[in-house]
N, C-alpha and C positions, 0 to 999 in steps of 0.2 A: 586376572581380572583388569591391570592397568591397560596390558594388551588389547582386550575386548573394547575397551571405555577409545584408546586412541583409533582403534579399528572403525568405532561408531564413529565419530567426530571426522574423521578420515571421509567414508563415505557418506553422511550429510553433506560437506562442502562439494563433493563430483557432483552428489544429485543435484545439491542447489543452482550450480553453474547451469545444469540443464535446464532447471528450471527458469534459471533469469532469462536464458535467451526465447524460451517459450515465451515468456511474459511481452518483449520487445515485439514479437507478432501480433499478439493481439491490437496493439495500437495501429489505427485507421491510420491514412496516408493526410490528406487535405481538412483544415477542418477553417472553412470561409467565418463560420458564424465564432471563433471565441471570444471570449471578453477581453478586449483591451481598454488598456486607459487612455488617456486623451493625446498622447505623444503618439500613440500605435504599437505600443509595446504591452504584451502579452500582460494580464492581471493574472497573479495567483496568489494563492488565498494559502495562509499560513495554519498549521496545527488546528491552531485556537480559533480562528476564522471557522477553518470547516466545521470543526465543535459545535460550531454555536448555527450554523447553516444546516448542520443533518438531521434529518426527520426519524431514520433509521439506521441506528449501529449494530453493528456484532464485534465479539470482543474475538481474538484469534486462539483457537484449540492448543494447547500447550502439545507437543508433542513427548511421547511416552521419555523418560531417562534413565538413567540407571539409579537406582538407589544412590543417594548420598550425592548426586551431580549437584550443583545448585548453580543455575545462571541467573544474570539479573542484568538486562540488554532493554536498551531501548534498538524498532527497527523502523523506519520513515521509508514510506514509498512514494512516489508521487502519482497524478491522478488525473485523469481527465474524466468531466461529468458532461454530458451528455446535455441536450436541450432537455431530457423528459428528470433530471435528475439524477438518473445513475451513471456509476463507474463503467466509462467505455474502455478506458486502460491502464491498467499500472503498469510502470519502470520504474529504471532508478532504484532498485532496492540499498538503503544505506545498513548497519548494524549485524548483529551477531546471524552470518549465514543459516546456523542451525534452526534457526525463527522464520527464517524467509518464506517458506510455504503456507507455514501457520499464518502467518500477518495478509501474506496474498488472499488468502481465501476468506479472512475475515474482511479486508479490504473490498474486494466485487461486492459483497453485498450491502454496503452504508447506501443510504440512500439520503438525495439532497435536497430543496426548497429549489423548485424551477426559476431559472436567471431569467430575470427580461429587461430589457432595456428597449425603448421606445415603442414598445409593444413587439418587440420580435424575440424570440427566445430565442439563450444563447448558450455553449458550450463555455467551462472553465477550468480552468486547474489550481493544483492542491496541491499539500503535503500532508499527509496522514502520520501520525505517529505513536506506535505501541510502545506500551512497557509492556517489557515478558519478564515475568520471574516462575521460579523452579526449585523446585527443592526447601519450601520454606512451608 
């Protein structure tokens, strides 16, 4: 049992490393319409702010875990939201690698209110945070 569990955890870490590299390729290059503050710095929204701006939320589907294995973990994702309010890019996973794929898949389906500044649709960045619990 202990050997199988260790193998499963190692396999998840290896697969996640591959997935994380793929996420970076989904990010488009230039974003001239990114929301900036008055000083020209990119404006990025916190998980709490994004939660208020979201019009559709999808929760992660937990990966199968061996019986008796318990995790209580947070996963954070950096996202780029396009001018239509859809997630265009996800990068910078942080948290337990076992849950990256589940958080990534859920984050891709979030929708946000369109951001319009001076009549111009804007793109913006922010951080999503998921609390993932298994075995409870």
